[in-house]
C-alpha positions in Angstrom: -12.0 19.2 26.9 -10.7 16.6 29.3 -12.2 16.6 32.8 -10.1 15.5 35.7 -11.3 15.4 39.3 -8.6 15.8 42.0 -8.6 16.9 45.6 -7.7 20.6 46.1 -5.4 19.6 49.0 -1.7 19.9 48.3 0.4 16.9 48.7 3.1 17.1 51.4 5.8 17.3 48.7 4.0 20.1 46.9 3.7 22.0 50.1 7.4 21.5 50.7 8.2 23.0 47.3 6.3 26.1 48.2 7.9 26.3 51.7 11.4 26.0 50.0 10.5 29.0 47.7 9.4 31.1 50.6 12.5 30.2 52.5 14.7 31.1 49.5 13.3 34.6 49.3 13.9 35.3 52.9 17.1 33.6 53.8 19.7 36.0 52.5 19.7 39.5 51.1 22.3 40.6 48.6 22.8 43.6 46.4 22.5 41.5 43.3 20.0 38.7 42.6 21.6 35.4 42.0 21.7 34.2 38.4 20.5 30.8 37.4 23.1 29.0 35.2 21.8 25.5 35.4 20.7 25.6 31.7 18.7 22.3 31.3 20.5 20.7 34.3 21.4 17.8 32.0 17.8 16.8 31.5 17.9 17.0 27.7 21.6 17.4 27.1 22.6 14.7 29.6 25.6 17.0 30.4 27.3 16.3 32.9 24.7 13.5 33.5 21.1 12.8 32.7 18.0 12.1 34.9 17.7 11.3 37.6 21.3 12.5 38.0 21.9 16.3 38.5 25.5 17.4 38.4 26.6 14.0 39.8 23.9 14.0 42.5 21.4 11.1 42.3 18.7 10.3 44.8 19.1 6.9 46.4 22.7 6.7 45.2 24.7 9.7 46.3 25.6 10.0 50.0 25.1 13.2 52.1 28.9 13.5 52.5 29.6 13.4 48.7 26.7 15.8 48.0 28.1 18.4 50.4 31.5 18.1 48.7 29.9 18.7 45.3 27.9 21.7 46.5 30.8 23.3 48.3 33.1 22.8 45.3 30.7 24.5 42.9 29.7 27.9 44.4 29.0 29.3 40.9 26.3 26.7 40.4 24.9 26.3 44.0 24.3 29.9 45.3 23.0 31.2 48.6 22.7 27.7 50.1 21.2 27.2 53.5 21.6 23.9 55.4 19.2 22.6 58.0 19.1 19.4 60.1 15.9 20.5 62.0 14.3 17.2 61.2 17.3 15.2 62.6 14.9 13.2 64.9 13.9 11.4 61.7 17.4 11.3 60.3 16.4 13.9 57.8 18.0 17.2 56.7 17.9 19.5 53.7 19.8 22.0 51.6 18.0 25.0 50.1 19.9 27.0 47.5 18.8 29.6 44.8 17.0 27.5 42.2 17.8 24.2 43.9 16.6 22.2 46.9 17.6 18.8 48.2 16.6 16.5 51.1 18.5 13.8 52.9 17.4 10.8 54.8 19.7 8.4 56.6 22.8 10.1 55.1 21.6 9.6 51.5 20.0 11.9 49.0 16.2 11.4 49.2 14.9 14.0 46.7 16.1 17.0 44.8 14.4 19.7 42.6 15.7 22.5 40.4 14.6 25.2 38.1 16.1 25.0 34.7 17.4 28.3 33.2 17.0 27.2 29.6 13.5 26.5 28.2 12.3 23.0 28.1 8.9 22.7 26.4 6.3 19.9 26.7 7.1 18.8 23.1 10.8 18.6 23.7 10.1 16.5 26.8 7.9 14.1 24.9 10.3 13.9 22.0 13.2 12.9 24.4 11.4 10.7 26.9 8.1 9.7 25.3 4.6 10.2 26.7 4.4 10.5 30.5 3.3 7.4 32.5 0.7 9.6 34.2 -0.2 13.2 34.7 -2.1 15.2 37.3 -3.5 18.7 37.8 -2.9 20.1 41.3 -3.9 23.3 43.1 -1.1 25.5 44.4 -3.4 27.9 46.3 -2.7 27.9 50.0 -5.2 30.4 51.4 -9.0 30.6 50.8 -8.9 34.2 49.6 -6.1 33.6 47.1 -6.8 33.5 43.4 -7.2 29.8 42.4 -4.1 28.5 40.6 -3.1 25.1 39.3 -0.1 23.3 37.8 0.2 20.3 35.6 2.5 17.5 36.5 4.1 14.8 34.3 5.4 11.6 35.8 8.1 9.3 34.3 8.2 6.2 36.4 11.4 4.6 35.0 13.6 7.5 36.0 11.6 8.5 39.2 11.1 12.0 37.7 8.3 14.5 38.1 8.0 17.7 36.0 5.8 20.6 36.9 4.8 23.1 34.2 4.3 26.8 34.8 1.4 27.8 37.0 -1.9 29.0 35.5 -4.8 30.9 37.1 -8.2 29.3 37.3 -9.4 25.7 37.7 -8.5 24.7 34.1 -5.0 23.9 32.9 -4.3 24.4 29.2 -1.3 22.7 27.8 0.1 22.8 24.3 3.4 21.9 22.6 5.1 25.0 23.8 4.1 25.0 27.4 7.4 25.4 29.4 8.6 23.2 32.3 9.1 25.2 35.5 10.4 22.7 38.0 12.1 19.3 37.7 12.1 16.8 40.6 14.1 13.6 41.0 13.3 11.2 43.9 14.4 7.9 45.3 11.8 5.2 44.8 10.2 5.6 48.2 9.7 9.4 47.7 8.5 9.1 44.1 5.7 6.6 44.7 3.4 8.8 46.9 3.7 11.7 44.4 3.2 9.8 41.1 2.7 6.1 41.9 -0.9 6.3 43.1 -3.1 5.7 40.1 -6.0 7.0 42.1 -4.4 10.5 42.1 -3.1 10.5 38.5 -4.4 10.1 35.0 -3.1 8.9 31.6 -2.0 11.5 29.1 -4.6 11.9 26.3 -3.0 14.7 24.3 -2.7 18.5 24.3 -5.8 20.5 25.4 -7.5 21.6 28.6 -7.6 19.7 31.8 -10.1 20.8 34.5 -9.6 20.5 38.2 -13.1 20.0 39.5 -13.8 21.0 43.1 -15.1 18.1 45.2 
């Protein structure tokens, strides 16, 4: 068993992921639930482009104007989208769609995340991109009386990509070759570094098994 000690406090980015999910469920009510047709989003297939590009949107490269055009021209892909510029004082804004979220800063894409509709396992990930540069186990529990839950996160530095695996209850995360990826995150370099770049908050991958989040 591998023992890893991390703080229970959520990173700002992890908290934003959860806020995006809450926003998504409450923004718009329809008779039929939206269907996710992202497949792997190009992560393994590289169709129409590979990471950190998602349907021709790349953090740090694609402008806000070009992104809006892509989203508006592809309503079958980007469903139930809500746009906000509530953080305009910092030149920030975001888009929240079903299964997809994106943030802008200074008129450029800063970060995006999406939920693949086709299964991507940990072994497929390693076969395609090699061993992760670092990993972490993080708590997703927000309230003291909630059941304690954790996720495992893989970091790939060269492509500024973070992958979160499906949530598990308890303080131990067990990962094997078939553990599925739940969320894929692409960042620009400035956004990626606080999440994965700090070696004090991450650990090297040492193989499949159990990783324990120890409460401080």
